C-alpha positions in Angstrom: 70.9 33.9 33.1 73.1 32.3 36.0 74.7 29.0 35.5 72.5 27.5 38.2 69.4 28.8 36.4 70.4 27.6 33.1 70.7 23.9 34.5 67.6 24.1 36.5 65.7 25.2 33.2 67.5 22.6 31.2 66.5 19.7 33.5 63.5 21.1 34.9 62.9 18.6 37.6 61.8 20.8 40.4 58.5 19.6 42.1 58.6 16.4 40.4 57.7 13.2 42.0 59.7 10.0 41.6 58.9 6.4 42.7 62.1 4.5 43.1 61.4 0.6 43.4 64.1 -1.3 44.8 65.2 2.2 46.2 66.9 0.9 49.4 69.5 -0.7 47.2 73.0 0.8 46.7 72.4 1.6 43.1 68.9 2.8 43.2 69.3 4.7 46.3 72.3 6.8 44.8 69.8 7.5 41.7 67.2 8.6 44.2 69.5 10.8 46.0 70.3 12.4 42.7 67.0 13.2 41.9 66.1 14.5 45.2 69.2 16.9 45.0 67.5 18.2 41.6 64.4 19.2 43.5 62.4 16.0 43.2 60.4 14.4 45.8 61.4 10.8 46.1 59.5 7.7 47.2 61.9 4.9 48.1 59.9 1.5 47.7 61.2 -1.6 49.3 61.0 -4.1 52.3 63.6 -2.9 54.8 62.5 0.2 56.7 65.7 0.4 58.7 67.9 0.4 55.5 65.5 2.9 54.0 65.7 5.2 56.8 69.6 5.4 56.4 68.9 6.4 52.8 66.5 9.0 53.7 68.7 10.6 56.3 71.5 11.0 53.6 68.8 12.7 51.2 67.5 15.0 53.9 71.0 16.0 55.1 71.7 17.1 51.4 68.5 19.2 51.6 66.4 16.5 49.8 62.8 15.4 50.3 61.8 11.9 50.3 59.9 9.1 52.3 59.6 5.1 52.4 57.0 2.9 51.3 57.0 -0.8 52.1 55.8 -3.0 49.4 56.6 -6.2 47.5 57.2 -5.3 44.0 56.2 -8.7 42.6 52.6 -8.1 43.7 50.3 -6.2 41.5 48.0 -5.4 44.4 50.8 -3.9 46.4 52.2 -1.9 43.4 48.7 -0.6 43.0 48.9 0.3 46.5 52.0 2.2 46.1 50.5 4.2 43.2 47.3 5.0 45.3 49.4 6.0 48.4 51.9 8.4 46.4 48.8 10.1 44.7 47.2 10.5 48.0 50.3 12.1 49.7 52.0 13.7 46.9 49.3 14.3 44.2 51.4 12.9 41.3 54.0 10.7 39.9 56.2 11.9 37.1 59.3 9.4 37.0 59.4 5.6 37.9 62.7 3.8 38.4 62.2 -0.1 38.5 65.4 -1.3 40.3 64.3 -4.3 42.2 66.8 -7.3 41.5 68.4 -10.5 43.0 71.4 -12.4 41.5 72.8 -16.0 41.8 76.0 -17.6 40.7 74.3 -21.2 40.7 76.0 -23.5 37.8 73.5 -23.7 34.9 72.9 -27.6 35.4 72.3 -27.2 39.1 69.5 -24.3 38.8 66.3 -25.6 40.5 63.1 -24.4 39.1 62.5 -22.5 42.4 65.6 -20.5 42.1 64.9 -19.7 38.5 61.3 -18.8 39.3 62.2 -16.6 42.2 64.8 -14.6 40.3 62.6 -14.2 37.2 59.7 -12.9 39.7 61.8 -10.4 41.3 63.8 -9.2 38.2 61.1 -9.5 35.6 57.8 -9.7 37.1 58.4 -6.5 39.2 59.6 -4.5 36.3 56.5 -5.7 34.2 54.2 -4.8 37.0 55.9 -1.4 37.8 55.5 -0.5 34.1 52.0 -1.8 33.7 50.4 0.0 37.0 52.6 3.2 36.8 52.7 3.3 33.0 48.7 3.0 32.7 48.6 6.1 35.2 51.1 8.3 33.0 49.3 7.2 29.8 46.0 8.1 31.0 47.0 11.4 32.7 48.4 12.7 29.3 51.1 14.9 30.6 54.0 12.6 29.7 56.7 11.0 32.1 59.6 8.8 32.3 60.2 5.1 33.3 63.7 4.1 33.9 64.3 0.4 34.0 67.4 -1.0 35.6 69.0 -3.2 33.3 72.6 -5.0 33.0 75.6 -5.6 31.0 74.6 -9.3 31.2 71.3 -8.3 29.4 73.4 -7.1 26.3 76.2 -9.7 26.1 76.9 -13.2 27.7 78.3 -13.1 31.1 79.5 -16.4 32.9 78.0 -17.6 36.2 74.7 -15.5 36.4 72.7 -17.5 33.8 69.1 -16.7 35.3 69.8 -13.1 36.0 71.2 -12.7 32.5 68.1 -14.0 31.1 66.1 -11.9 33.4 67.8 -8.8 32.6 67.5 -9.5 28.7 63.8 -9.6 29.2 64.0 -6.2 30.9 65.8 -4.6 28.0 63.2 -6.1 25.7 60.2 -5.0 27.4 61.6 -1.6 27.6 62.0 -1.2 24.1 58.7 -2.5 23.1 57.2 -0.1 25.7 59.1 2.9 24.5 57.7 2.2 21.0 54.1 1.8 22.3 53.9 4.9 24.6 56.1 7.3 22.6 52.9 8.9 21.1 51.5 9.3 24.5 54.8 11.1 25.5 55.7 8.6 28.1 59.2 7.6 27.6 60.8 4.3 28.8 64.6 3.7 28.7 67.0 1.2 30.2 69.8 2.3 32.3 72.7 -0.3 31.9 75.3 -0.4 34.7 78.6 -2.3 34.3 80.3 -3.6 37.3 79.2 -1.7 40.4 79.4 -2.5 44.1 75.7 -3.5 44.2 75.0 -6.1 46.9 74.0 -8.8 44.4 77.4 -8.3 42.6 79.3 -8.8 46.1 78.0 -12.4 46.4 79.8 -13.6 43.1 82.8 -11.4 43.3 85.8 -13.7 44.1 89.5 -12.3 43.5 89.9 -14.1 40.3 86.7 -12.7 39.1 87.5 -9.4 40.0 90.7 -9.6 38.4 88.9 -10.9 35.3 86.5 -7.9 35.1 89.1 -5.3 35.6 91.1 -6.8 33.0 88.2 -6.5 30.6 87.4 -2.9 31.7 89.5 -0.2 30.0 89.1 2.2 33.0 90.5 -0.5 35.2 88.1 -0.1 38.2 84.6 -0.5 39.4 81.9 2.1 38.9 80.8 4.2 41.7 77.2 4.3 42.6 77.2 8.2 42.3 78.5 7.9 38.7 74.7 6.8 37.7 73.2 10.1 38.7 74.0 12.1 35.6 72.5 9.5 33.2 69.4 9.3 35.8 68.9 13.1 35.5 69.0 13.0 31.7 66.6 10.3 31.3 64.1 11.7 33.8 64.0 15.1 32.6 61.3 15.8 29.9 63.3 18.8 28.9 66.8 17.6 28.7 66.0 14.0 27.7 62.6 14.6 25.9 63.6 12.9 22.7 65.4 10.0 24.4 63.2 6.8 24.6 63.8 3.2 23.9 67.6 3.6 24.7 70.1 1.6 26.7 72.3 4.1 28.3 75.4 2.0 29.1 77.7 3.3 32.0 80.6 0.5 32.3 83.9 2.3 32.2 84.2 0.7 28.6 83.5 -2.7 29.4 81.2 -3.2 26.4 83.5 -1.7 24.0 86.6 -4.1 25.1 87.3 -7.3 23.0 91.1 -8.2 23.3 
């Protein structure tokens, strides 16, 4: 068996269909691109068609296949619409990535109810709905499947200046573990991918020179992650062959940040 054939049989992703909610963002689009490169048809879900087209052009240039679906991830009706549309066009869904997210650096005592509710709606409700709608489909289909929720280092350890974001991501981590336990007998795996500090759009809003220095001083690799460095873990978690016994896990990709104390 050739190396290429061995890797193809190990991951067995050719012909699968993945729905990537938040797929127009920097991190999730890289994850989608990695899946497309492995033979997965990817559906980028978001609100910005122009941004999505740029992501899809990159995927197509690399020989991948994908398309865009405009939707609001915090609306159950619209999430159900995503599933219906994908089933009509592609016939199946095998992999779901829930990665819609937003952030804010408002000091805790100044956080208004509107801001709190907005962040929780985008970061928690969208994941809840993505898991509920697509999880129901995967469980009832009876063929297994993989749900990958995008967590955060701030969902594991306290992180200054992002109070509501941290609380929302902690909820995503907890929800993922509960669903992993619930659906394991149905062969539907639920895991959390946990990026450390990457150049995501929501991170740039709060990255002052002083904060960058603090982050790098706490990161043994002394650099930020690159979005392409999420691809390997994405392929592992997506694959029922290579990752078939992985569920309820938090896969941390952070250059050693979580292992650092003093």
